[in-house]
Structure formats: C-alpha cells, structure tokens
Steps between C-alpha positions, in 0.01 A plus 500: 500500500780741592682433175178548301428829671857614440480407134170687465651809661796481264268464202290798611814710548624409154163598352508837674855567382397416143196726526719789614757438226543795263680500170625821337519495120637777275221602265731588212800262464706756309365814665175685444442688175635852530575779533385514861349785697747464785864405539504551877541212743187321613404603853227523761422868558265446795538769769371522860257774394324284240142402578427178683244241393334319790774641722786364290729657240517387140793457265558760227728328249627702204768526230415155365668440164550122540152342526471184709233234543480345846317169505300412811391140451198371686559197722446170321223406742270785391636608162200573276713541188399864462772761449453873562752767405497783754568859389555745789402863456683823565405751232759357259759670723551242775373152584319441831689177505384351829151651544393414145754230425655258747204511740261427213707205379499344846120534516462342156714206612269456799205435266697261281595747227851526359608865502753672279609842623598728210764764571447715192691808390450829685510796498322585177416832333181661627366555149187282471600365160842370607482421872407136436728428199780316684267348763280356222806340341581348838140387555468334158834329544410387854177326397680325214780380728254368760288323241813351339611355836152425636525122514853513642380739771189301592245714316234457235592713198127561441447653845750786513361831625621841612431706811593868510476790743470869412748560212556125500124468450519736205789294359298180546205657316726621217648150473154340491415711195845504332619146443449429130846631413816525709626856553862379471696271270471129577807360679415136578229233517325667795403782264317251279256434785179698536535795735123528545405452867223247554345730764570838658465638854525879545522642853455880521626539140622840379491686168214303342319810374369846565284779359235245413728283288689175548874535445575392142760242603242306704208500257344150533400291201236227493654154484841650569527638854521234775252469791571779747444556873528852647479656844514867596383742769273796430735730690787410269404825332780517246430161345141391571362659182749315281406170660130562445564595137708189443237274653235652275727447198556137601125446530437665162761269344330198661809418705427301817570756771435544870535831686487560876470858624542588868407834654834543679852370479697753298796383299807288564391262775620171354349214697585646840212529745432875518162479672309585182262248345703507179759287681273203420599509133732192514207279600299638209781423259529147634124452456518636145783262412299209639182609321695501173633151580856630500614380840315172532735224613682311230427128462 
C-alpha cells in the first residue's frame, strides 16, 4: 500500500510538472521581416506609480523586435486538444504580458486548453493604417506555426482559436478577417497552413470602429469570418461603441457571434477579480466553448 501511494504521488507530481512546462519558440527562424520600429533592447517599463489591477501591478513589456511563442501545454489528463493563441493588449506600444498573457494561459490550461502566448512586435506607429502591420505579420505566422505543429503539440489542427485583449483584441479581429493572403513572403511549410482562426474571443477589444462605422480592417464577410465571442463594459467609454458596431456587422454578415455587455468594469482587468460582475467573463467563455463543442473531452 505504501509503495502504491508513493508511486501515485510520484505520478501526480510528474503530471503537474508536465502541465507547468513551457516551451519558448522563436516565431521567425531567420528574424522577423523588417525594417523594425524599434532597435532598443526589450524591457519591462513598469514603474511603482503605474495603476494596480485587483491590488497588483502588471507588466509593461516593450521594445519587442524578436517575436516569441510560448507554449503552455495542457496536462495529458485533461487535454481537450484545443489550442488558443493569446494576444495581450497595450495600445500597440507595450504588452500587458502577465495580466493579459501568462495569467490567461494558466487559466486556459486549467480548463484543458493548450495556450500559446504570442509576444508580438511593439511599439508600433500610432497611425491607424500602419499600427497593426507588423503585429498582423506576427499573428498570421503564429497561427500557421501552431497549426503546422498541432499534432506534435497535442492539439487538433481544426480547433485552433485566438483570444485577444484591447489592442490584442483588435489584432485578433483583424486576423480573423485578413487570412486569405499572407502579408509577408512565405519562408517555410508553416506558411502553407491556413492562418484563419477556427474561433475568436475578444475581451474589451479596442479600435473596432467609431463615428458610426466599423473599422475597414475588421469588416466581416459572410462565410469568411470565424465565430466570435465578445465581452465589454458599458463604462469602457473609449471602446464600447466600436464593439457594438462590430457585433452588428457580424450579425449582418451572418457570422455566429455572442456579445456580453456589463454595466461596469472599465478596461484592462484581465481575469483578476476586481469586484465587478464583468470578472465572470472566463466562465462565459468556457460555456461558449462547450456549447460550440470545442472543449468536449477527446475519445
């Protein structure tokens, strides 16, 4: 009995270690297409005066010119085969790398989803027409790389989605409407894979529209744009109108879409418990994934 219990403990420990294992993968084997918008060293520019979220600071990572994918594999015991690429926000200037990145990947692992954290290039120009050029290259490349390695990494290549926050939500929406043609020259077999996400989750997305119009880079098309889940707070005054416009455009294009609006919550809360009802959004996403038969257990 003692030996059996010891063996079981060892097995459980090994499973936990495997679940926590992270693998960092350069997105571009020979360097990202250039020229780049920064040549400064990558760094965290968080200061003591920065705002706290749920009483804790958040990482402000910038000067990223070497994009990286970090693979968070779900434990074998509950791996659903689903893969979700996570795009943190930060206004295309920084990445909120823990609040909207590492913490999200750990939650996804807890529900049996393989997470891939995308460290895409920032900062970018503030001009609306160019601020997503390099990030879109990174996003298209990232989906292709994940789909190319899906079986090797324990995923189903037909269940690869994206989840983005704020500017990362905008990037995810651009990607979900801009996948027919790569925005860079093909470099290997991963670029022969489809970079269309199978589903999209947008949490307090930014830049989706204004002045009564959807942003041109996120104009949905029937039979083209993937199923989309969105959540936003009414008091996210700068971005709520764009989200409403985008949802209406999705509905008009007959894209399967779900939108949750909360009266309070603001912007930039991640999945931390702030005391606002909007903090329930992860449970809604999990329900949506189950309703769409995306995270049912594999046989």
